[in-house]
C-alpha positions, 0 to 999 in steps of 0.5 A, spaced: 557 929 248 552 927 253 549 932 259 544 929 264 540 934 268 537 933 275 530 936 274 528 937 282 522 940 282 516 937 287 511 937 281 510 930 279 504 933 275 504 938 270 508 944 269 513 947 273 517 954 273 525 950 273 523 945 268 520 951 263 528 954 264 531 947 263 527 946 257 529 954 255 537 952 257 535 945 252 535 950 246 542 953 248 545 945 249 543 944 243 546 949 238 553 947 242 551 939 240 550 937 247 545 931 248 541 931 254 537 927 258 532 929 264 530 926 270 525 928 273 526 926 280 519 926 283 517 921 278 522 916 281 522 912 288 529 914 290 530 912 298 534 916 303 539 913 304 547 915 303 549 909 299 548 908 291 545 901 293 541 901 299 537 894 302 531 896 298 530 897 291 529 903 288 531 907 282 537 911 284 543 905 281 540 906 275 540 915 276 547 914 278 548 910 272 547 916 267 551 921 272 557 916 270 555 915 263 555 923 261 560 928 262 556 934 263 552 933 269 546 939 271 542 940 277 535 944 276 532 945 282 527 951 284 529 954 291 524 954 297 526 958 305 533 960 302 535 951 299 534 947 294 529 942 294 528 937 298 528 932 292 535 935 290 537 932 298 536 927 296 539 927 290 545 929 294 545 924 300 545 918 295 551 921 291 555 922 299 559 915 297 562 918 292 565 922 298 567 915 302 570 913 295 575 919 295 576 919 302 579 912 301 584 914 298 582 913 291 579 918 284 572 919 284 568 916 279 565 923 277 572 926 277 573 929 270 565 931 269 563 938 268 557 941 273 552 946 274 546 950 278 540 952 274 535 954 279 528 958 279 525 962 284 521 969 286 525 971 291 533 972 293 537 966 295 540 963 288 547 966 289 546 961 296 543 955 293 549 955 287 554 956 291 552 950 295 552 946 289 558 947 286 561 945 293 558 940 293 559 939 286 567 940 287 568 936 293 565 930 288 571 931 283 567 935 279 568 941 275 563 947 276 563 951 270 564 958 269 558 961 269 555 955 271 549 958 274 542 960 269 538 962 276 532 967 274 529 970 280 522 973 278 516 974 282 512 971 276 514 964 279 511 966 286 508 960 289 500 962 287 503 966 281 500 963 274 504 964 269 503 959 262 510 956 260 509 963 254 509 968 258 515 963 263 520 963 256 518 970 253 521 972 260 526 968 259 528 970 253 528 977 254 532 976 261 536 971 260 538 969 254 546 971 254 546 967 261 543 961 258 549 961 251 554 963 255 553 958 261 552 951 254 558 955 251 562 953 257 558 946 259 561 945 251 569 948 251 570 945 258 568 938 256 571 939 249 
């Protein structure tokens, strides 16, 4: 069983809170025997557009193939101004061609896949972002998992707050262990 995690942090260098939360969840995915690959979007050239293949070469077609090859699709994003990151928005726009296929009366290439959201922020907004992601995935034929959001809203995620990776992992373990376990178990059961 394979999951692809689109990590939509804005940081292409150094550690981000969202990346640390993905690592935290990864331990629970491994316990459920779910293999996963993390694609850090900020490290890839993804041009703007609404098709899989654009007029210029970029990394999106290879990333899209990884999505097709996986049973589970996870969007991992920080919250910026009550919304998901611009890195994730670009992927959503590039996945628009899947919706074109559905509108043409054909089956979605993503039909039967399981989806979920991983969200970090320092104030409210996780429910709003989860709702947007769930709506988008469901519109493409992806089943949004029960317990399908691991959202950590914590002042320790503040833009100018410096928490070490260890401090973040300790906080996640103390406060979100049950949520991470429930999400991993739900993904396994649905994908099985």
